[in-house]
C-alpha positions as CSV (number, residue, x, y, z in Angstrom):
1,M,-13.3,-29.9,-10.9
2,W,-14.2,-27.4,-8.2
3,K,-16.4,-24.3,-7.6
4,F,-16.2,-21.5,-5.1
5,L,-19.6,-21.1,-3.3
6,R,-21.3,-19.5,-0.4
7,V,-22.8,-22.4,1.4
8,D,-25.4,-22.3,4.2
9,I,-24.0,-23.9,7.3
10,T,-27.2,-25.9,7.7
11,D,-26.4,-27.7,4.5
12,I,-23.1,-29.0,5.7
13,N,-22.3,-32.4,7.3
14,P,-19.2,-32.4,9.5
15,S,-16.6,-35.1,9.1
16,V,-15.4,-35.3,12.8
17,A,-17.2,-34.9,16.1
18,R,-17.4,-31.5,17.8
19,E,-15.7,-33.0,20.8
20,T,-12.5,-33.2,18.7
21,F,-12.0,-29.4,19.4
22,S,-11.9,-27.6,22.7
23,E,-14.8,-25.4,23.5
24,T,-12.5,-22.6,24.3
25,E,-10.9,-22.8,20.9
26,L,-14.3,-22.9,19.2
27,E,-15.6,-19.9,21.2
28,N,-12.5,-17.8,20.5
29,L,-12.8,-18.5,16.8
30,A,-16.5,-17.8,16.8
31,N,-16.0,-14.4,18.4
32,L,-13.3,-13.6,15.8
33,I,-15.7,-14.7,13.0
34,I,-18.3,-12.3,14.5
35,E,-15.9,-9.4,14.6
36,M,-14.8,-10.1,11.0
37,G,-18.3,-10.7,9.8
38,G,-17.4,-14.1,8.5
39,I,-14.7,-16.8,8.2
40,I,-11.8,-15.8,6.0
41,R,-10.5,-19.3,5.2
42,P,-12.8,-21.3,2.9
43,A,-13.8,-24.8,3.9
44,I,-13.2,-27.7,1.4
45,L,-16.5,-29.6,0.7
46,K,-17.8,-32.3,-1.5
47,K,-21.4,-33.1,-2.4
48,A,-23.0,-35.6,-0.1
49,D,-23.6,-39.1,-1.5
50,N,-27.2,-39.2,-0.2
51,K,-29.2,-38.4,-3.4
52,K,-32.4,-38.0,-1.4
53,V,-31.1,-34.9,0.2
54,D,-30.7,-31.9,-2.1
55,E,-27.5,-29.8,-2.0
56,R,-25.9,-31.1,1.1
57,Y,-22.2,-31.2,1.5
58,N,-19.7,-33.2,3.4
59,I,-16.6,-31.6,4.8
60,I,-13.2,-32.6,3.4
61,S,-11.3,-30.0,5.4
62,G,-12.7,-27.3,7.6
63,D,-14.5,-28.8,10.6
64,L,-13.1,-26.3,13.0
65,E,-14.3,-23.5,10.8
66,Y,-17.7,-25.1,10.5
67,Y,-18.3,-25.6,14.2
68,A,-17.1,-22.1,15.1
69,S,-19.4,-20.7,12.4
70,V,-22.3,-22.6,13.9
71,I,-21.6,-21.0,17.3
72,A,-21.2,-17.6,15.7
73,N,-24.6,-18.1,13.9
74,K,-26.3,-18.8,17.2
75,K,-25.0,-15.5,18.5
76,V,-25.4,-13.5,15.3
77,P,-28.1,-15.1,13.0
78,D,-26.8,-13.1,10.0
79,I,-23.7,-15.2,9.9
80,E,-25.3,-18.2,8.2
81,M,-23.1,-18.7,5.1
82,I,-19.5,-19.8,4.8
83,N,-17.1,-19.6,1.9
84,A,-16.2,-23.0,0.5
85,F,-14.5,-24.7,-2.3
86,V,-16.8,-27.5,-3.5
87,V,-14.8,-30.2,-5.4
88,D,-16.1,-32.9,-7.7
89,K,-15.7,-36.5,-6.7
90,E,-13.0,-37.0,-9.2
91,A,-10.9,-34.2,-7.6
92,E,-11.4,-35.3,-4.0
93,N,-8.1,-37.1,-3.7
94,I,-6.2,-34.3,-5.3
95,A,-7.8,-31.9,-2.8
96,V,-6.9,-34.1,0.1
97,E,-3.3,-34.3,-1.1
98,Q,-3.1,-30.5,-1.4
99,M,-4.5,-30.0,2.1
100,Q,-2.0,-32.5,3.5
101,L,0.9,-30.7,1.9
102,L,-0.4,-27.3,2.9
103,S,-1.1,-28.3,6.5
104,A,2.5,-29.6,6.7
105,A,3.9,-26.3,5.5
106,P,4.4,-23.6,8.2
107,A,1.8,-20.8,7.8
108,I,3.3,-17.4,7.1
109,I,1.1,-14.7,8.7
110,T,2.4,-11.2,8.7
111,T,1.1,-9.1,11.6
112,P,1.1,-5.3,11.6
113,E,4.0,-5.3,14.0
114,E,6.0,-7.6,11.7
115,I,5.2,-5.2,8.8
116,D,6.5,-2.3,10.8
117,N,9.6,-4.3,11.8
118,S,10.2,-5.3,8.2
119,L,9.9,-1.7,7.0
120,E,12.2,-0.5,9.8
121,L,14.7,-3.2,8.8
122,R,14.6,-2.2,5.2
123,M,15.1,1.5,6.2
124,S,18.0,0.5,8.4
125,N,19.6,-1.5,5.6
126,L,19.1,1.4,3.2
127,E,20.7,3.9,5.6
128,K,23.7,1.5,6.0
129,L,24.0,1.3,2.2
130,L,23.9,5.0,1.8
131,E,26.4,5.5,4.6
132,T,28.8,3.0,3.0
133,Q,28.5,4.8,-0.4
134,L,29.0,8.2,1.3
135,Q,32.0,7.0,3.1
136,A,33.5,5.7,-0.2
137,I,32.8,9.1,-1.8
138,R,34.5,10.9,1.2
139,E,37.6,8.7,0.9
140,E,37.8,9.3,-2.8
141,Y,37.4,13.0,-2.2
142,Q,40.2,13.1,0.4
143,K,42.4,11.2,-2.0
144,E,41.7,13.7,-4.8
145,I,42.4,16.6,-2.4
146,K,45.7,15.1,-1.4
147,R,46.7,14.6,-5.1
148,L,45.8,18.3,-5.8
149,E,47.7,19.5,-2.7
150,E,50.8,17.6,-3.9
151,K,50.6,19.5,-7.1
152,I,50.1,23.0,-5.8
153,I,51.7,23.1,-2.3
154,P,55.3,24.5,-2.4
155,P,58.1,22.0,-1.9
156,P,59.0,21.1,1.7
157,P,61.1,23.6,3.7
158,P,64.6,22.0,3.0
159,S,64.1,22.1,-0.7
160,Y,62.6,25.6,-0.5
161,K,65.5,26.9,1.5
162,S,68.0,25.5,-1.0
163,I,66.2,27.4,-3.8
164,L,66.4,30.6,-1.8
165,E,70.1,30.0,-1.1
166,L,70.7,29.6,-4.8
167,L,68.8,32.8,-5.6
168,N,70.6,34.7,-2.9
169,T,74.1,33.4,-4.0
170,C,74.0,33.2,-7.8
171,D,76.2,35.6,-9.8
172,A,75.5,37.7,-12.8
173,N,76.7,35.0,-15.2
174,Q,74.3,32.4,-13.7
175,L,71.4,34.9,-13.9
176,K,72.0,35.5,-17.6
177,K,72.3,31.8,-18.3
178,G,69.1,31.3,-16.3
179,G,67.2,33.6,-18.7
180,I,67.4,36.9,-16.9
181,L,67.9,39.7,-19.4
182,P,71.1,41.7,-19.1
183,A,69.2,44.9,-18.3
184,S,67.5,43.1,-15.4
185,V,70.6,41.4,-13.9
186,N,71.9,44.6,-12.2
187,D,68.5,45.4,-10.7
188,F,68.3,41.8,-9.4
189,L,71.7,42.0,-7.8
190,K,70.9,45.5,-6.4
191,K,67.6,44.5,-4.8
192,R,69.3,41.3,-3.3
193,S,72.2,43.3,-1.8
194,E,69.7,45.6,-0.1
195,K,68.0,42.7,1.5
196,P,68.3,39.0,0.7
197,F,65.1,37.5,-0.8
198,D,63.1,35.5,1.7
199,S,60.7,33.9,-0.8
200,L,59.8,33.7,-4.5
201,E,56.9,36.0,-3.9
202,D,59.4,38.5,-2.5
203,I,61.3,38.7,-5.8
204,L,58.0,39.3,-7.6
205,N,56.7,41.8,-5.1
206,R,59.7,44.1,-4.8
207,P,59.7,44.0,-7.9
208,V,62.9,43.2,-9.8
209,S,62.8,44.9,-13.2
210,G,61.9,42.5,-16.0
211,V,61.6,39.5,-13.7
212,K,58.0,38.2,-13.9
213,E,56.7,34.8,-12.8
214,K,57.5,32.9,-16.0
215,R,61.1,34.2,-16.2
216,L,61.5,33.5,-12.4
217,I,60.4,29.9,-12.9
218,K,62.9,29.5,-15.8
219,L,65.7,30.9,-13.5
220,V,64.8,28.5,-10.7
221,D,64.7,25.6,-13.1
222,Y,68.2,26.4,-14.3
223,L,69.7,26.9,-10.8
224,L,68.2,23.6,-9.6
225,T,69.5,21.8,-12.7
226,Y,73.0,23.1,-12.9
227,N,73.9,23.5,-9.2
C-alpha cells in the first residue's frame, strides 16, 4: 500500500502554487534543511497519472517541504533528495484521512529546555516524596521515643514524693510484710534514722544490708498497695 523512498525533488509535482507560502517561511525552512542536511518530515506522494513520464510523483501532503527543499537545493546542490512515503492509488484516500486527523491534532515537540524543565520537575516531585516519607518516619520515631520514655522515666514528682514518704515513715512490721528480711530491718531503720532517704537510689547506694533492687521494688509495691 505504501513505500518509504528517497525521491529526487526534480521528479515531484507540487499540488499547490508556491505563492501559497510566504517567501520568508520558505527561506527559513530551507536554511534549517541545510543546517540539518535534509528535511526530517517525509512528504506524502503518489505516482503521477501521466504514463508517458517515468517515475514522477504528485504531492498529497508536503508542498511546504518540497518548495523549501527546492530552495535548499539551489543553495546546496547536494540536497537533492527528500524522504517520502509513496502510497498506492488504492491507499490515497486513507492517507488523506490520516493527514487530516494528524494535522488537526496539536503537535507535541519537546525542546531541550522542556526536557530540562521536565527533569527538574520530576526531581522536585521526588524530593517532596522523600521529604514526606522522612517526615512520617520522624513522627513515628518521636512517638516510639515517647512510648519508651513513659516506660522508663520515673513517676512524676508528686507520686515519687509519696513513695519516699512511705519509705521514710514505714515501721518494722511493714518492712517485714514488704519482704525485707528480719536481719535487714534494723539496718534499714538505722540508716533512715541517720538521714532520711532522698531517693530509691539512695537506699541502694548507702547501702542497706540485704536490700537490693529486686527486694526494694517488692517493698515499694507493698507500700503503695496497702497504704
